[in-house]
N, C-alpha and C positions, 0 to 999 in steps of 0.2 A: 682254471677252466675259463676260456673266453666265451663271449656270447654265442658264437657259432657252435662251439662244442656243447654249451648248455642247451641250445635248441635241439641239437642232435639227440642228446640224452632224453629230453622231454618227449620228443617224437617217438623214439624207439621204445622207451619204457611204456608210453601210453598205448601204442599200437601193437606191441609184441609181448605184453605181459602174459605169463609170469617170467618170461625171459627179461634180461635187463643188461645195461651197460655198466662196466667198471672202468673208471678213468685211469689212464696210465700217467701217474705223476712224474715218472722219470722216462724220458724219451731220448736219452743220449745215444742209443744204438739204433736209431731210426725205427723205433717201435711205433705202431699205429696209435691213434689217440685213445682208443677204447678196446677193451676185451668184451666179447659177447658171452654172457653167462646164461646157462639154462636154469630151469626152476630149482635145481639143486646146487646152484652156484658153481657149476663146472664150466670151464672154458670150452666153448664150441666154435669160436670164431673171433674176428676182429672187425673194427669199424674205423675208417679214416675220414676225417672232416676236411673239406676244402671249400674255397670261396670262388664263385664265378662272378667276375666283375669286369667292368670296362676300365682297364688299368690307367689308360691315359686320362680318361674323364675323372677317375678317382684322384689321381695326382693333382690335376688342375683344381678340382673341387677343394681338396685339402689345402692347397696353396692359397686359394681365395680366403679360406676361413682361418688362416694361420694367425693366431692371436699375437705372435711376436711382431707382426707387421701391421697390427691394427685391424685384423680381420680383413674386410673388404673395403676399408675406408682409405681415401686418398685426398689430401688437402687440395682445395680449389683456390689456387693462388693467382692464376692467370685468367680464370673464367669469372663471368658475372653470376653464374648459377652453379649449383651442385647438380650433378647428373647421376642417373642410375644406368649402368651399362652391363651388357651380358657378353662375355667372351666366348669364343668357340672352345671345344674340348682340347684342342691342341695349342691354345695360346700359352705363351710364357708369361706367367703372372708377375714375375719380377720386372720384366720389360714393360708390361702394362702399367704397373705401379709407377715406374720411373718416368713414363712419357705420357700418361693418360691426360693430365691437365693441359699439357702443351697441345695435343691433338684436338682435344675438345674445344680449346680456345679458337683454333682455326675454324672449327665447325660453327661456333657461335658467330664468328665474324662473317660467315655466309648467311646469317640470319635464321639458321635452323634451330629448332627446339626439340626435335626428335629425328631419328634416322634408323635405317636398317641397311642390310648389305645390298639392297636394290636401289637405294637412294642415289639419284643422279647428282653427284657433287664431288669435286676434286678432294675436298677435305675428308669426306666420308670414305672415298676410295682409299685414301692414305691410311686411315685408322683401321679399316678392314684388312688392307694388305700388310701393313707393318706391325700392327698390334694384335691382329686376329680378333678384334672386337666387332661383334656382328650387329648389335642393336644398342640404342641409347635413347634416353628421354630425360628432359629437364625435371628435376625433383620439385616437390611441392614447395610453396613459400616457406622460407626459413631453413631450407635444405642447404647447409653451408659447406658440405664437402661432397666429394664424389663417392659413390658406392659401387663396387664391383660385385655383381650377383654371381651365383654359381653358373657354370657353363651350360649352354643349351645342348640338347640332343633331340634327335628325331626318333619317334617311336613308329615302327612298322608292324603291321599285323601279320607277323610270320608265325604260323602254327608250329613250325619246326624249330623255333628259336630255343626252346627249353632243351630239346634233344641235342641241339648243336652245342649248347653250353655244357651239357653233361659229357658229350664226346670230347670236348677240349680238355676238361678236367680229368677225365678217365685216361687220356693219353699222356698226361704229364709224368715224366720218369719217376719223380719222387712218390707219387701216389701208386704207380704200378709196383715200385720196389716194396713199399710198405705192405701191399696187399698180395705179395707173391711169396711170402714166407711159407714153408711147408708145414703141414700138420693141422691147419685150420680148415674145417669143413665149410665155414661161412666166411666170406670176405666182402664186407659192405663198404661201398663208397657213398658218403653223404655230402651232397653239394648244396651249399647255401648260396642262393641267387641274390646278389646285392642289387639295390635299386639302380645303381649305375649301369647294370647290365639290362638296359631298359626293355629291349625286345623280349627277352626271356621273362623278366619280372612282370611285364604286362601280360604276356601269354599265359602265365600261371594263374592269373586271376580271371580268365575267360572260361566260359562253360563250353568246352568241346572235348572230344575224345582224342587224346594224343596217340600217335603211333608208337609201338614198341621201339626200343633202341637197343642195338647189339653193341656190346663193348668188349674190351680185352677180356679173355676168358679167366684172367686172374681175379676178376670181379664176379662174384656170384649174385650179389644183390646191390641195387642202386636206389638211392633216395635223393630227392631234390626238394628244397623248401625255400620259401620266401616269407619274411616277416611282413604281414599286412598292416599290423600296428603293434603297440606294445603288449597287447593281451592275446594275440592269436597269430597263427602262421598257417599258410597253405602248404600242404605236404603231398608229394607224390612218391610212391614207392613201388618197386617191382623186382622180380628176379631178372637177371640179365637176359635181355631179348624178350621178356615177357610183358604182359599187359600191365599198364600203369593203373594203380589204385589211388584215388584222390581223397584226401581228408583235410579237415580243419582241426588244428590242435591248439588248445589254450596253453598259454605260457606267460611268464613274466621275465622281463629283462633282469639278469642278475646284477647286483650292485657291489658285490665284493670282488 
């Protein structure tokens, strides 16, 4: 059971007791992640877990932190200083690693110690255009290598961002297939909102009344959750097209 599935079980078991979830260890025939059991341990439905995330951001983030390539460190061979830089979410991190020192050396030759994508400089225009690096600043004394930080993203205050994230996941063919099997009265979709899906993640932690969301009729109940930190999660749940109910659930990250 992965962390998202563990979170789904904690949320459901906490808020729907005495009903509970039973994990499907074998899913070779496209079975949903969980069976929903009533108070007598009889199957009354299924629950499928999915992740809402900014895929491009996540790929770039993971590439920056790839330990096989020294995490975000790049040798400063041509530069007099080590720099901290932030790429955009669509940057090719392998290209950034290969050419970062060269481009930063050009910026140093122009006498700059920091830049952003609005800086008026030929060298800065080149690093923004070619490497998709948006900002940079010289590190503190003793900073002997360059550090690529995780990519930047802009958060917008969109109150519909959570519902939009849910709509996207509910429309994915794999989720629809798993929740369309005959014989189950309840068919729950549980959406884990990752931090990389910044607009939805941010919106879940604001105090406002979200609008109901209507989904594929194969789904009878919908859940959406984000981990606020290692000991709690913000959870919304509703029947399809019904009013959202918001809760905070305590949980712990599984280590096995």
